N, C-alpha and C positions, 0 to 999 in steps of 0.2 A: 504494500500500500504506500503510495507516495506521501511524503511528509507534507505537513501544512506549509512549511517554508518553501519546499520545492514547488508546490502548487502555486504559491504566491509569486515566486520568481517566474514560473512559466507564464502565468497570466499577465504579469507586468511586462514581460518580454514582448508580448503581442500588442502592447499599447502603441498607438500611433505617435510618431515623433511630434513634440510640441512645435508650434510656429515660433519664429524669432521676429519680434516686432520692435521698431523704434519710433513708430508713428501709428496713429489710429485713423482709419478712414471713417470720418463722421461729418455729418452736416451740422452738428451742434457746435455752437461757439465756445468750445471748452478746450483746455489743455490739462495735462495731468502732472501733478507734482510728486516726485519720487525721491526719497532720501536714503542714502547709502550708509552702511556699516553700523551706525549707532554710537559713534565715538562722542558726538556732541550731544550733551544733555542739558539744554537750555530750558529752565522752567518757564521762561516767558514764551517759549514756543508752544508749550502746552496751552497756555492762556490764549494765544493767538488762534490755535486750532479750534479751541472751544468757542471763542467769541465769534469767529468768522465761519464756523461750521465747515472747516476745510476737510475734504475726504482724502487726505494725503496717504501715500503708500510708503511704508518704512521697510526697506530691504535690509535685514539685520544679519550681522555676523556674530556668532556666539562668542568667539574669543575677543572681539573688539568691544562688545557690550559690557563684558566684565560683570561688575555688580550692579549694572544699571537696569535690571529687569523691572524694578518698581517704577522707574520713569516711563518705560514703554507700556506697562500695564495702565498707567494713568493716561498716556496718549491713546491707547486703545479705547479706554472708557469715554474719551471725548470725541471719538469718531475716526481715529487713524486706523489704517489697515496694516497688518503685520505680514511681511513676506520674507522669502528665503534668499540669503546672500552667502551661503555656505557656513561651515563651522569655523574655518581658520583663514579664509580669504586667500587661498593659493591661486596661482595661475593654472587653470585647468587643462588647456590644450596639451596633449602629449601624455597626460597621466592615464594609466590603465582604467578600464571600466570600474573595477572594484574600488579604486581610490576615489574616483569621481562620485560613485554612488555613496561612499562613506561620507564625503563632504556634504552632498545634497540631502540624502536620506537622513543623515545624522542631524542636520539642522531641522528637518521636518519633525523628527522625534523630539528634539529639544523644545521647539516652539509649541508642539502639541502638549508636552508635559508642563511647560511653564504657563501657557496661556489658554490651552484647550482649543487651539486652532491648528489646522494643517494647511499651510499655504498652497495655493494653486499657481502662484507666479514665482519665477526665479530669475534673479539677475546674476550672471557669472561675474566674478571679480575682474576688474579692469575691462569689462565688456568683451572678454575673450572666451571663445568656445570653439569646439570642434565637433565632429560627428558623434564622438563618444560622449561628449557632454549632453547632447540631445537625447541619446539613448539612456544615459543615466538619469536625466531629468524625467523622462517618460516613465522609467521604472520606479521612480520615487513619487509618482503621482502629480507631477508638474504639468499644467495645461498650457503654459506659454512661457517663453524665455523673453524677458523684457530688457531691451537696450534703450537708447535714447538718441534724440537728434539735437537736443539743446542742453547745455550745462550752465547752471547758475554758479559762477565762480565765487571764491571766498570774498572778493571785494564787491560782490553784488552785481557784476556785469554778466551779460549772457554771451556765450560763444556757441557756434553752430558747427556740427560735424559735416553737414552737407546741406544742399538746398538753399533756399532764400535765407538771408541773414535778418530774419524778423520772425516773430512768433506768428503761428498760424493755427487754425483749429486742428485738433488732433495731435499736437506736439506732445511728446513725452519729455519732461524736463528732469534731468538728474541733478541732485544737490549732494555732491560728495562731502564727506567729513574732512575737516582740515585742522591742522594744529595751530592754535592761536590765530584764527582768521581775523582780519581787520573788522569785520562785521559779525555780530552774533547770528545764530540761525534765525531768530525772530526778526532781526533787522534785515537780513537778506531776503527773507520771505516777504516781509512787508513791502520792501522795495519792488519785488517782482509783482506783488498783487497790484501795486499802483500802475505798473506798466500794463498789466492785463486789463485793468479798468479803462485805461486810455485807448486800448485796442478793441474794447467791447467784448472781451473774453472773460470766462469764468473758470473756476477749477472744477473739473469733472472727477468722477470716481472711476479710476482705471479698471477696477474689478467688474464694473458694469459693462465694459467694452472688450476686455481681453480675458481669456481663460475661462469663458463661461460654459464651454462644452463639457460634457461628462468625461471623466477620466478615472483611472484607478486611484485608490486611496493612498497608495505608496507603501514603501517598506518600513 
């Protein structure tokens, strides 16, 4: 009789590979704010998310978060969505399947244990991935791999990886963590919100647009 683990592995191996997205095709005037790692724990950012009702997505790395789980529990309580950014933030391309699964599935388990959530979205460290990353993500129950077109830099300015150098509907904005940035997380986000308002854009909930198809629950 096949073991339960073997059956789970067999089922997950048949899961379709998740799409890789850096932009959402939408007619709605929205962009999506995504925050990486979890190194910055600005209490004023929690107040901003609560006051503005921002449906931000937090892509969290276990080793970077350290003792900060309480901060992210409070963020989740005011409407933030918690997603997967690996256990230890390694560069994944070239690593064997087992190592990539350990990073992605391991963080799935950590977030499930800490917060009772099993993410459906995954951001690979440095935005780098290979075919093995997609297979590992599928086997861990990930529905979409999320990259970005726009970066909110530590000084509050925006940079663009490709396409027009302006915000447009459907843009995914990455907000990386920085060491002693000139502006706090709340200040950078407030500046960005001002620019969105000038362009007639709002913050959308990424999870309503990406990763909504059914997929396995993960290892």
